[in-house]
C-alpha positions in Angstrom: -93.5 -10.7 -77.1 -91.9 -7.4 -76.3 -91.3 -6.4 -79.9 -94.8 -7.6 -80.9 -96.4 -5.5 -78.1 -94.3 -2.5 -79.0 -95.3 -2.8 -82.7 -99.0 -3.1 -81.8 -98.9 0.1 -79.8 -97.5 1.9 -82.9 -99.9 0.3 -85.4 -97.2 -1.9 -87.0 -98.4 -5.5 -87.9 -96.2 -8.4 -87.0 -98.2 -10.8 -89.3 -100.7 -10.5 -92.1 -103.4 -12.8 -93.7 -103.4 -12.9 -97.5 -106.4 -15.2 -97.2 -108.8 -16.2 -94.4 -106.9 -19.4 -93.6 -103.3 -18.2 -94.0 -101.2 -16.1 -91.6 -97.7 -14.9 -92.7 -95.3 -13.7 -90.1 -93.4 -10.4 -90.7 -89.6 -10.6 -90.3 -88.4 -9.0 -87.1 -85.9 -6.9 -89.2 -88.8 -5.3 -91.0 -90.6 -4.5 -87.8 -87.5 -2.9 -86.4 -86.9 -0.8 -89.5 -90.5 0.4 -89.6 -90.5 1.3 -86.0 -87.3 3.3 -86.6 -89.0 5.2 -89.4 -91.6 6.1 -86.8 -89.0 7.4 -84.4 -89.0 4.3 -82.1 -85.7 2.5 -81.3 -86.2 -1.2 -81.3 -82.7 -2.3 -82.4 -81.8 -4.2 -79.3 -83.8 -6.1 -76.6 -82.9 -3.4 -74.1 -84.1 -0.7 -76.5 -87.4 -2.6 -77.0 -88.0 -2.8 -73.3 -87.2 0.9 -72.8 -89.5 2.0 -75.7 -92.3 -0.4 -74.5 -92.2 0.9 -71.0 -92.4 4.5 -72.2 -95.2 3.7 -74.6 -97.3 1.8 -72.1 -96.8 4.5 -69.4 -97.9 7.2 -71.8 -101.0 5.1 -72.8 -102.0 4.5 -69.2 -101.6 8.1 -68.1 -103.3 9.8 -71.0 -106.7 11.3 -70.4 -107.4 11.9 -74.1 -106.3 10.1 -77.2 -104.2 12.2 -79.7 -107.3 12.7 -81.9 -111.0 12.6 -81.0 -113.7 12.4 -83.6 -117.3 13.5 -83.0 -119.8 12.6 -85.8 -122.5 15.2 -85.8 -125.8 13.8 -84.6 -124.3 10.5 -83.4 -123.4 9.2 -79.9 -120.2 10.6 -78.4 -117.1 8.5 -78.6 -116.2 6.4 -75.5 -113.1 8.6 -74.9 -115.5 11.5 -74.0 -118.2 9.6 -72.2 -115.6 7.8 -70.0 -114.0 10.9 -68.7 -114.0 11.2 -65.0 -116.9 13.0 -63.4 -116.4 16.7 -63.1 -113.9 16.9 -65.9 -113.6 20.4 -67.3 -113.5 20.7 -71.1 -112.4 23.7 -73.2 -112.9 23.7 -77.0 -110.9 26.2 -79.0 -111.4 26.4 -82.8 -108.2 25.9 -84.8 -109.6 27.3 -88.0 -110.7 30.8 -88.9 -114.5 31.4 -88.7 -117.3 32.5 -86.5 -116.9 29.7 -83.9 -116.0 30.8 -80.4 -114.3 29.0 -77.6 -116.7 26.9 -75.4 -116.5 25.4 -72.0 -118.2 22.3 -70.6 -118.1 20.0 -67.6 -118.9 16.3 -67.4 -121.7 15.5 -64.8 -120.8 14.5 -61.3 -122.7 11.3 -61.6 -123.5 9.1 -64.6 -126.8 10.2 -66.1 -129.6 7.8 -67.0 -129.2 5.9 -70.2 -131.1 6.9 -73.3 -133.8 4.4 -74.2 -133.1 2.6 -77.5 -135.0 4.1 -80.4 -135.5 7.6 -78.9 -132.8 9.2 -81.0 -132.0 7.9 -84.5 -128.6 6.3 -84.6 -128.2 6.1 -80.8 -127.3 2.7 -79.6 -129.1 1.1 -76.7 -127.5 2.1 -73.4 -125.6 5.1 -74.8 -125.4 7.7 -72.0 -127.3 10.9 -72.4 -125.0 13.9 -73.0 -126.9 16.9 -71.8 -123.6 18.4 -70.6 -122.2 18.3 -74.1 -122.7 21.2 -76.5 -121.6 20.1 -79.9 -119.1 22.5 -81.4 -119.5 23.7 -85.1 -118.3 21.4 -87.8 -114.5 21.7 -88.1 -111.2 21.1 -86.4 -110.7 22.3 -82.8 -108.4 22.0 -79.9 -109.9 20.1 -76.9 -108.4 20.6 -73.5 -109.6 18.4 -70.6 -108.7 18.8 -66.9 -110.0 16.1 -64.6 -110.2 16.7 -60.8 -106.7 16.6 -59.3 -105.1 15.8 -62.7 -103.0 17.9 -65.1 -104.7 19.3 -68.2 -104.3 17.4 -71.5 -105.1 18.5 -75.0 -106.0 16.8 -78.3 -107.3 17.5 -81.7 -111.1 17.4 -81.9 -112.7 16.8 -85.3 -116.4 17.5 -85.6 -117.6 16.1 -88.9 -121.0 15.5 -90.5 -122.2 11.9 -90.6 -121.8 11.5 -94.4 -120.3 13.0 -97.5 -122.7 14.5 -100.1 -124.3 12.0 -102.4 -124.8 12.0 -106.2 -128.2 11.6 -107.8 -129.7 8.1 -107.5 -128.7 7.3 -111.1 -126.1 9.0 -113.2 -123.6 8.2 -115.9 -120.4 9.8 -117.2 -117.1 9.3 -118.9 -113.8 8.1 -117.5 -110.7 9.4 -119.4 -107.0 9.9 -119.1 -106.9 13.6 -120.0 -103.5 13.6 -121.7 -104.9 10.9 -124.1 -107.7 13.1 -125.4 -106.4 15.4 -128.1 -108.4 18.0 -130.0 -107.7 20.1 -133.0 -106.5 22.8 -130.5 -104.3 20.6 -128.3 -100.5 21.1 -128.1 -99.6 17.4 -128.4 -101.7 16.1 -125.5 -105.1 16.7 -124.0 -105.5 19.8 -121.9 -107.9 21.6 -119.6 -109.6 23.3 -122.5 -110.3 19.8 -123.9 -111.6 18.8 -120.5 -114.0 21.7 -120.4 -115.2 21.0 -123.9 -115.7 17.3 -123.2 -117.8 18.2 -120.2 -119.8 20.8 -121.9 -120.6 18.6 -124.9 -121.3 15.4 -123.0 -123.4 17.1 -120.4 -125.5 19.0 -122.9 -125.8 16.3 -125.7 -125.4 13.0 -123.9 -127.0 13.6 -120.5 -123.7 12.9 -118.7 -123.4 13.8 -115.1 -119.7 13.7 -114.7 -116.3 13.3 -116.3 -113.6 11.5 -114.3 -110.0 12.2 -115.1 -106.5 10.9 -114.1 -104.6 12.7 -111.3 -103.6 16.2 -112.5 -101.0 16.6 -109.8 -97.7 18.4 -110.5 -95.2 16.1 -112.0 -91.5 15.9 -111.2 -89.5 18.4 -113.3 -86.8 17.3 -115.6 -86.4 15.3 -118.8 -87.3 12.6 -119.2 -90.0 12.8 -116.5 -92.0 9.9 -115.2 -95.1 9.8 -117.4 -97.2 8.2 -114.7 -99.8 10.6 -113.2 -99.7 8.4 -110.1 -96.2 9.3 -109.0 -96.2 13.1 -108.9 -93.9 15.6 -107.3 -96.8 17.2 -105.4 -100.4 16.3 -104.8 -101.1 19.7 -103.4 -100.8 21.6 -106.6 -101.8 20.9 -110.3 -99.5 20.5 -113.2 -99.3 23.5 -115.6 -98.6 21.1 -118.5 -102.4 20.8 -118.7 -102.9 24.5 -119.4 -104.6 25.7 -122.6 -102.1 28.4 -123.4 -104.4 30.4 -125.7 -107.1 30.6 -122.9 -104.7 32.6 -120.6 -106.1 36.1 -120.8 -102.7 37.6 -121.3 -102.2 35.6 -124.5 -104.0 38.2 -126.7 -101.8 41.0 -125.4 -98.4 39.4 -125.8 -96.1 41.5 -127.9 -93.9 38.7 -129.3 -96.5 37.3 -131.6 -93.9 35.7 -133.9 -92.5 33.6 -131.1 -95.9 32.5 -130.0 -96.9 31.6 -133.5 -93.7 29.5 -133.9 -94.5 27.7 -130.7 -98.0 27.0 -131.9 -96.7 25.6 -135.2 -94.3 23.3 -133.4 -97.1 22.2 -131.1 -99.3 21.4 -134.1 -96.4 19.2 -135.4 -96.4 17.3 -132.1 -100.1 16.7 -132.4 -99.8 15.7 -136.0 -97.2 13.2 -135.1 -99.4 11.6 -132.4 -102.6 11.7 -134.5 -101.3 10.8 -137.9 -97.8 9.4 -137.7 -97.8 6.9 -134.9 -95.8 9.0 -132.4 -96.4 8.6 -128.7 -97.5 11.5 -126.5 -94.3 13.3 -125.4 -95.1 15.1 -122.2 -91.6 16.6 -122.0 -91.8 18.0 -125.5 -95.2 19.5 -124.8 -94.0 21.1 -121.6 -91.0 22.6 -123.2 -93.2 24.4 -125.7 -95.7 25.5 -123.1 -93.0 26.6 -120.7 -91.6 29.0 -123.4 -95.0 30.3 -124.3 -96.0 30.9 -120.6 -92.7 32.7 -120.0 -93.7 35.1 -122.8 -97.1 35.6 -121.2 -95.5 36.2 -117.8 -94.0 39.3 -119.3 -97.4 40.8 -120.0 -98.5 43.1 -117.1 -101.6 41.9 -115.3 -104.6 44.3 -115.3 -105.6 45.7 -111.9 -108.4 43.1 -111.5 -106.2 40.2 -112.6 -103.4 41.4 -110.2 -106.0 41.4 -107.4 -107.1 37.9 -108.2 -103.5 36.7 -108.3 -102.8 38.3 -104.9 -105.9 36.7 -103.4 -104.7 33.3 -104.7 -101.3 33.8 -103.1 -102.8 34.8 -99.8 -105.1 31.8 -99.8 -102.3 29.3 -100.6 -99.8 30.9 -98.2 -96.5 29.2 -97.4 -97.5 25.9 -99.0 -97.4 27.5 -102.5 -94.2 29.4 -101.7 -92.5 26.2 -100.8 -93.8 24.4 -103.9 -92.7 27.2 -106.2 -89.3 27.4 -104.5 -88.8 23.6 -105.0 -89.6 24.1 -108.7 -87.1 26.9 -109.0 -84.4 25.0 -107.1 -85.1 21.9 -109.2 -84.4 23.9 -112.3 -81.0 24.8 -110.9 -80.0 21.6 -109.1 -82.0 18.7 -110.4 -85.4 17.2 -109.6 -84.3 15.1 -106.5 -83.7 17.3 -103.5 -81.7 14.6 -101.8 -78.8 15.4 -104.3 -79.0 19.2 -103.7 -76.3 21.1 -101.8 -76.7 20.1 -98.1 -78.0 23.5 -97.0 -80.8 23.5 -99.6 -82.2 20.1 -98.5 -83.8 21.8 -95.5 -86.7 24.1 -96.5 -86.2 26.2 -93.4 -82.4 26.6 -93.5 -80.5 29.9 -93.9 -79.2 28.8 -97.3 -82.8 28.1 -98.5 -84.0 31.5 -97.2 -81.2 33.1 -99.2 -82.1 31.1 -102.3 -85.7 32.2 -101.9 -84.6 35.8 -102.4 -82.2 35.1 -105.2 -84.7 33.1 -107.1 -87.6 35.5 -106.5 -88.5 35.9 -110.1 -88.6 32.1 -110.8 -90.6 31.5 -107.6 -93.1 34.1 -108.8 -93.2 32.4 -112.2 -94.1 29.0 -110.7 -96.7 30.6 -108.4 -98.3 32.2 -111.4 -98.4 28.9 -113.2 -100.2 27.3 -110.2 -102.7 30.2 -110.3 -103.4 29.9 -114.0 -103.8 26.1 -113.8 -106.1 26.4 -110.8 -108.2 29.0 -112.7 -108.6 26.7 -115.7 -109.5 23.8 -113.4 -112.2 25.9 -111.9 -113.3 26.9 -115.5 -113.7 23.2 -116.4 -115.9 22.5 -113.4 -118.0 25.6 -114.2 -118.4 24.5 -117.8 -119.5 21.0 -116.5 -122.1 22.5 -114.1 -123.3 25.0 -116.7 -123.9 22.0 -119.1 -126.3 20.5 -116.5 -123.9 18.0 -115.0 -125.1 17.1 -111.5 -121.5 16.2 -110.4 -119.1 17.7 -112.9 -115.4 16.9 -112.9 -114.2 13.9 -110.8 -110.6 14.4 -109.8 -108.3 11.6 -108.9 -106.1 11.5 -105.8 -102.9 9.4 -106.1 -101.8 7.2 -103.3 -98.6 9.2 -102.7 -95.8 11.3 -104.2 -92.3 10.9 -105.6 -89.6 10.6 -102.9 -87.5 13.4 -104.4 -90.4 15.8 -105.2 -91.8 19.0 -103.8 -94.1 17.5 -101.1 -91.4 15.4 -99.5 -89.0 18.3 -99.4 -91.5 20.8 -98.0 -93.2 18.4 -95.5 -90.2 16.3 -94.5 -91.5 15.7 -90.9 -94.7 14.2 -92.3 -93.1 11.4 -94.3 -91.6 8.1 -93.2 -88.2 8.3 -95.0 -86.6 5.1 -96.0 -90.0 3.5 -96.5 -92.1 2.9 -99.6 -95.8 2.1 -100.1 -96.7 -1.1 -102.0 -98.7 -4.2 -101.8 -98.1 -7.7 -100.2 -97.8 -10.9 -102.3 -101.2 -12.2 -103.5 -102.6 -14.6 -106.0 -102.0 -12.2 -108.9 -98.4 -11.1 -107.9 -96.4 -13.5 -105.8 -93.5 -11.0 -105.4 -95.7 -8.2 -104.0 -95.4 -4.6 -105.2 -93.2 -1.6 -104.4 -94.7 1.6 -105.7 -91.8 3.8 -104.8 -94.0 6.3 -102.8 -93.0 7.3 -99.2 -95.9 7.1 -96.8 -97.1 9.7 -94.4 -96.2 9.0 -90.7 -99.5 8.4 -88.8 -98.0 9.9 -85.7 -96.9 13.0 -87.4 -100.3 13.5 -89.0 -102.0 13.2 -85.6 -99.5 15.6 -84.0 -100.3 18.2 -86.7 -104.0 17.8 -86.3 -104.0 16.2 -89.8 -103.0 19.5 -91.3 -101.2 18.0 -94.4 -104.3 15.8 -95.2 -106.7 18.7 -94.6 -104.7 21.0 -96.8 -104.4 18.4 -99.6 -108.1 17.7 -99.7 -109.1 21.3 -99.5 -106.9 22.2 -102.5 -108.3 19.4 -104.7 -111.9 19.6 -103.6 -112.1 23.3 -104.2 -112.2 22.8 -107.9 -113.9 19.4 -108.1 -117.4 18.0 -108.2 -116.2 14.7 -106.8 -113.0 13.0 -105.7 -111.8 9.5 -106.6 -109.3 8.2 -104.0 -106.9 5.7 -105.5 -106.4 2.7 -103.2 -108.8 4.1 -100.6 -107.9 1.3 -98.2 -104.8 3.5 -97.5 -107.0 5.5 -95.2 -107.0 2.5 -92.9 -103.6 0.9 -93.5 -100.7 0.8 -96.0 -98.1 -1.8 -96.8 -94.7 -0.3 -96.0 -91.6 -1.7 -97.6 -88.2 -0.8 -96.0 -85.6 0.5 -98.4 -83.4 -2.3 -99.6 -85.9 -5.0 -98.8 -88.2 -6.8 -101.3 -92.0 -6.2 -101.2 -92.4 -9.6 -99.7 -90.6 -8.3 -96.5 -93.0 -5.4 -95.9 -95.7 -5.0 -93.3 -98.9 -3.2 -92.7 -98.9 0.1 -90.8 -102.3 1.3 -89.5 -103.7 4.8 -89.8 -106.2 6.3 -87.4 -108.9 5.5 -89.8 -111.6 7.3 -87.8 -109.7 10.5 -88.0 -108.7 10.2 -91.7 -112.4 9.5 -92.5 -113.6 12.4 -90.4 -111.2 14.8 -92.2 -112.3 13.5 -95.6 -116.0 13.8 -94.8 -115.6 17.2 -93.3 -113.7 18.6 -96.3 -116.0 16.9 -98.9 -119.0 18.4 -97.0 -117.5 21.9 -97.1 -116.9 21.5 -100.9 -120.2 19.9 -101.6 -118.3 17.0 -103.3 -119.0 13.4 -103.9 -116.3 10.9 -102.9 -115.6 7.6 -104.7 -113.1 5.1 -103.3 -111.1 2.7 -105.5 -111.5 -0.4 -103.3 -110.4 -3.1 -105.8 -108.2 -6.0 -104.8 -107.5 -7.2 -101.2 -109.7 -5.2 -98.8 -109.4 -5.6 -95.0 -112.7 -6.8 -93.4 -114.9 -4.0 -92.3 -113.3 -1.3 -94.5 -116.1 -1.3 -97.2 -118.7 -1.1 -94.5 -116.9 1.8 -92.7 -116.7 3.7 -96.0 -120.3 3.1 -96.9 -121.4 4.2 -93.5 -119.8 7.6 -94.3 -121.3 7.8 -97.8 -118.0 7.1 -99.6 -118.9 5.2 -102.8 -116.9 2.1 -103.8 -115.8 1.0 -107.3 -117.2 -2.1 -108.9 -115.7 -3.5 -112.2 -118.0 -5.9 -114.1 -115.4 -8.7 -114.7 -114.5 -8.9 -110.9 -118.1 -9.0 -109.6 -118.6 -12.7 -108.9 -119.9 -14.7 -106.0 -116.4 -15.4 -104.7 -117.6 -16.7 -101.4 -120.1 -19.2 -103.1 -120.6 -20.4 -106.6 -117.9 -18.2 -108.2 -120.4 -17.2 -110.9 -121.1 -13.7 -112.2 -123.2 -11.7 -109.8 -126.7 -10.9 -111.1 -127.3 -7.2 -111.5 -129.7 -6.9 -108.6 -127.0 -8.4 -106.3 -124.6 -5.5 -106.9 -124.1 -2.9 -104.2 -125.9 0.5 -104.7 -123.2 2.8 -103.2 -120.7 2.5 -106.0 -119.4 3.6 -109.3 -120.0 0.7 -111.7 -117.8 0.4 -114.8 -116.6 -2.2 -117.3 -112.9 -1.3 -116.9 -110.3 1.1 -115.6 -107.0 2.6 -116.8 -105.1 -0.4 -115.4 -107.3 -3.0 -117.1 -107.9 -4.1 -120.7 -110.5 -2.2 -122.6 -113.9 -3.9 -123.0 -113.3 -4.6 -126.7 -109.9 -6.2 -125.8 -111.5 -8.2 -123.0 -114.3 -9.5 -125.3 -111.9 -10.5 -128.2 -109.1 -11.8 -126.1 -106.7 -9.3 -127.5 -105.4 -8.5 -124.0 -104.1 -12.1 -123.6 -102.3 -11.8 -126.9 -100.7 -8.6 -125.8 -99.5 -10.0 -122.5 -98.1 -13.0 -124.2 -96.1 -10.9 -126.6 -94.6 -9.0 -123.7 -93.8 -12.2 -121.7 -96.2 -11.4 -118.9 -98.2 -14.7 -118.8 -97.6 -17.1 -116.0 -98.9 -20.1 -117.8 -98.9 -21.4 -121.4 -100.7 -19.2 -124.0 -103.3 -21.9 -124.9 -104.2 -22.4 -121.2 -104.5 -18.6 -120.7 -106.7 -18.3 -123.8 -108.9 -21.2 -122.7 -109.5 -19.7 -119.2 -110.0 -16.2 -120.5 -112.4 -17.5 -123.2 -114.4 -19.4 -120.6 -114.6 -16.3 -118.4 -115.9 -14.1 -121.2 -118.3 -16.8 -122.4 -119.8 -17.1 -119.0 -120.5 -13.3 -118.9 -121.9 -13.3 -122.4 -124.2 -16.1 -121.5 -125.6 -14.2 -118.6 -126.0 -11.1 -120.8 -127.9 -13.2 -123.3 -130.2 -14.8 -120.7 -131.1 -11.4 -119.4 -132.0 -10.2 -122.9 -129.3 -7.7 -123.0 -127.6 -9.0 -126.2 -130.4 -9.0 -128.8 -127.9 -8.9 -131.6 -126.6 -12.3 -130.7 -123.0 -13.4 -130.4 -120.0 -12.6 -132.6 -120.6 -8.8 -132.7 -118.0 -7.1 -130.5 -119.6 -3.7 -130.7 -123.0 -5.2 -129.7 -121.4 -7.0 -126.8 -119.9 -3.7 -125.5 -123.4 -2.2 -125.6 -124.7 -5.3 -123.8 -122.1 -4.9 -121.0 -123.3 -1.3 -120.4 -126.9 -2.3 -120.5 -126.0 -4.7 -117.7 -124.4 -1.9 -115.7 -127.6 0.0 -116.0 -129.5 -2.9 -114.6 -127.5 -2.8 -111.3 -128.5 -0.4 -108.6 -125.2 1.5 -108.8 -125.5 5.2 -108.2 -122.9 6.1 -110.8 -122.1 4.3 -114.1 -118.7 5.1 -115.6 -118.0 4.7 -119.3 -114.4 4.3 -120.2 -114.1 6.8 -123.1 -111.9 4.6 -125.3 -114.7 2.0 -125.1 -117.0 4.2 -127.0 -115.0 3.7 -130.2 -113.7 0.2 -129.6 -110.1 1.1 -128.5 -108.3 -2.2 -127.7 -105.1 -0.8 -126.1 -104.8 -0.3 -122.3 -103.5 3.0 -121.1 -101.3 1.3 -118.5 -100.1 -2.3 -118.4 -99.0 -3.1 -114.8 -95.8 -5.0 -114.6 -94.2 -3.2 -117.6 -91.9 -0.2 -117.9 -90.2 0.3 -121.3 -91.8 -2.8 -122.8 -95.1 -0.9 -123.3 -95.9 2.8 -123.8 -97.8 3.3 -120.6 -99.4 6.7 -120.1 -98.4 7.8 -123.6 -101.2 6.6 -125.9 -103.9 8.7 -127.5 -107.5 7.5 -127.5 -107.9 5.4 -130.7 -110.5 3.3 -132.6 -110.6 -0.4 -132.9 -107.9 -0.3 -135.6 -105.5 1.7 -133.4 -106.1 5.0 -135.3 -106.0 8.0 -132.9 -109.3 9.9 -132.7 -109.7 13.5 -131.8 -112.3 15.0 -129.5 -114.1 16.4 -132.6 -114.2 13.0 -134.2 -115.4 11.4 -131.0 -118.3 13.8 -130.8 -119.3 12.8 -134.3 -118.7 9.0 -134.0 -121.7 6.9 -134.9 -120.4 4.1 -132.7 -120.1 6.4 -129.7 -123.7 7.6 -130.2 -125.0 4.0 -130.6 -123.5 3.2 -127.2 -124.6 6.4 -125.5 -128.2 5.7 -126.6 -128.1 2.7 -124.3 -127.4 5.0 -121.4 -129.5 7.9 -122.4 -132.2 6.4 -124.7 -134.5 9.4 -124.6 -132.0 11.9 -126.0 -133.2 13.9 -129.0 -131.1 13.6 -132.2 -128.7 16.6 -132.3 -126.8 18.2 -135.1 -123.6 17.3 -133.2 -124.1 13.7 -134.5 -123.4 14.8 -138.0 -119.7 14.3 -138.8 -117.7 17.3 -139.9 -116.0 17.1 -143.3 -113.1 14.8 -143.4 -113.9 13.0 -140.1 -113.0 9.4 -139.9 -115.9 7.0 -139.1 -115.4 4.8 -136.1 
């Protein structure tokens, strides 16, 4: 009981329920290891009793919790209303701005309760709070001193009730940016292509958004991990996405011959991908761009450009300096800081300070790359809004970062070392999952006033129209797997979900950005409701929307939730054409991924598809009849429009019948994950220019925007392949 009680006080689960009627105990060894990662010694019974006594004593004596959340316009939290009469409160803003310190005092006697219905959102019996003057939205330091007690402080987050909302109905594209090559790409899609896609689809197709994969900075080195969901840093973007020719200094570089040679080699990379069956080679692309950007770094900045750069450096502060220094050190010592010389493993050591000076030029180079990338990200969002998009670019926030990357080096105190985030065993994966991403320590986040999370969100939202949060359930709890143990021997560790949500809502409000949570898979009861209450949209994928609690049949369109992004597929799932034809089953069979015989898998998959097609036919959404894959893809999207979903996402490869998934979970070298270009139904890569001219794409988009006027952009350029 002692270990269980201690674990509960620190948010560590000692059991979990994969289904409503099943409870699985967590091994004691796992609990002890997780507590150790949180700085709690539970290795012996004596240590457990000592830690438990300390934790319970601290909990009893605290006047305030570590973090308090006040939702603007809503009743105060019990931690405030239950303060002793006559408690003096002082609120000091922690962030720059016009807000001034404020003082308040709780009343000597409990005031009369507010009558239910008098104030919208106030529950019956909630006490009146005339003594409370709501501070401005933001993060503050709250100090309370009760009569005859010592003063205590905590973080106070004052947040709006909800994040900004998209228009009632909108549609847009979902795309992995690297996969979208144009005639100007250097072997993979870039930020110039993103701006062009947004401008074209907004003006010509009535699109309201373009959602992309995470553009976080990747781990340096070759070969690097191609997955955009395991970055070195989530705080800064990856310069591999830069459009080199769009850098203003490009036109003033003196070494034109070298730049022309690099462009020629880049064209060869693109030709290999588009015409010769080569995979996207991120390392080769970066090597060419790195050389070109080094040439551009030698071009003096104009006074105005220099001023812009200095402003950027001032805004980013030490966080950017640390990131750039990690990049410079990784060039010299390798991409995993754990293997660096001992003195350099500490970002605040004397040796690191000396290296900072010695590598000043390389640090400045990487700072400049971050500035250039940030600028082009802002340009892409500007192009989207100029094209009439109501939302614009939807950025993607990965669950975590590489254990040897820049963020874990610069923010070591914030991470639980020796732990990895994953997923427990379930019906789809009996062995569970280990994603190799170290989690943040909830206690460290609280102690810092959630500064790492605030800074992360502020950086991404500043250049986004919306943010997609991968595995949004991680705001509430994450499955921690101790190093050396299988995923089946992990456990859930809870976050302060109220605080995490408040920070998210606050920063989204400041940026005017929509928030979409990826809430697929196992979701803890109450999570979707809590997210919806704060205006965070969910994600609904057609093939998963069934009456799981009842008949098991596909949900009728009117039964779908409104507050979601509705789509037919995602980067981790088969394309719609592959789903409809059963090609995804054949692929998984070829790679040895099926858990039952091929004929059984095909039968089950065929029945599932037939049930959906039957519903589409009964609703009159498939007038062409069966047997036409392209018509069925259009019918699927007609169905999505029948739902009340606020946002409808079209997987860009679906527009031309691509049958290959971008990522096939459960594979590594067996399948070219994250390295495939967008292609047509025959597997032939298609450029952005050819996409814009594709008759098949326009036939599908007329379903979503039927009143669009014919445009000259629908005429194919000479030599374009039909799709």
